[in-house]
N, C-alpha and C positions, 0 to 999 in steps of 0.2 A: 286554485293556488298557482302562482307563477313559478315555472320550473327554475328560474334563476334564484329563487328564494329557498329552494330545497337544499338541505344541509350537505347532501352528497355532491351536488353540483358546486356549491360554494367551496367545499374542501378540494375537489378536483381542480377548480379554477385557481385557487390559492396555490396549490401544489405546482401547477403549470407556471404560474407567474413567478414563483420563487425559483424554480428550476431555470427558467429563461433568464432571470436576473443574474443568477450565479454563473450561468454559461457566458453571458456578456461580460461579466466582471473578470472571468478567468481567461477570456479570449486573448487579450494582449500578452499573456504569459504562455500562450500555447498549451494550456492545461485543460484537461477534461475534468468534469466534476469528480469522477472516480479517482483520478490522480490527486486531486486536491484532498479528498478524504484520506487517501493513503499517506500523503505528506503530513496531514494533521495528526494522524495516529502515530506516525514515526517521530513527530516532534515531541510526543509525550512518552514514547516507549521504544527503547533501542533493542535490536536483535529480535524483533518480532517475526514469527514465521507466517507463511501463507495460511496455515491452519488457524492461527490466532486472528489474522485479519478476517477470516471467514466468520468468526464469532463476533467481532466488532461490527462488521458490515451486514450481518444477517444474510449472507449469501452462501451458496454452496461453492466448493473450491473450484469446480469447473467454470462457473460463471465469473468468479472473482478473477481467475487467471486469464480469462478471455475478454475481460472488460476493455473497452476502447481506451487506448493510451497506456495500458499497464505494460504490455509487451513483455510478459514474464516468460522466462525459459526455465524449464524444470529439468534437473538432472536426477536420474533414478539413484537411489530410492527417494521418494518424495520426503520433504521435511528437512532437507539439507540446505535449503535456500536461506539466505540471511539478508535482511534489509537493514541498513545502518541509518539510524535516526541522527539528526543534527550533524550530518556528514560534513557540512561546511566548517565545522569546528574540529574535525578529527583528522583532517588531512593537511599536510604542509603545503602552503600556497605556492611555494617556489618549486618543489620537487614533485608534488602530487602524491607523495608517499603517505600512507596511513601512519599516524604517529601516536594516536591515542592508545595507551598501554592496556586499558581495560578491554577495548574493542579488539586489539591484537591478541590478547589472551583468549577472548571468546572465540575468535576466528580460528586460532590454533587448535582449540579443543574440537571445533567442528571438523577441521581438516583431519586431525588425528582420528576422530570417530569414522570419517569416511574412508581413510586409508585402512583402518582395521576392518571395515566392512568389505572392502575390495579384497583384502588378503584372505578373508574367510570364505569368499565365493569360489 
């Protein structure tokens, strides 16, 4: 049997070919594959937490946050991070201010929860 016909080798070679293709397509946008995955998830779901990303990407939180190009910064306690999907539609182009009412209410609730936590410590 020729090794190049073994299913494991074929799957591995296909995986490498797809990964290299994706990297080349993302290169002009200065995006890593991990960043692309994050953007695609955010496109579908707003206000997702890193813990929820972990479920989508099948990774542990440490690996997700350390992924090349993610550049995440975590404030204690964990879980207070918010990533805004479709951000290009939620900010005023002239002022750069967040104008989406639903997102503003969501962020206000997160800030209030954090302030309550700080007061309780």
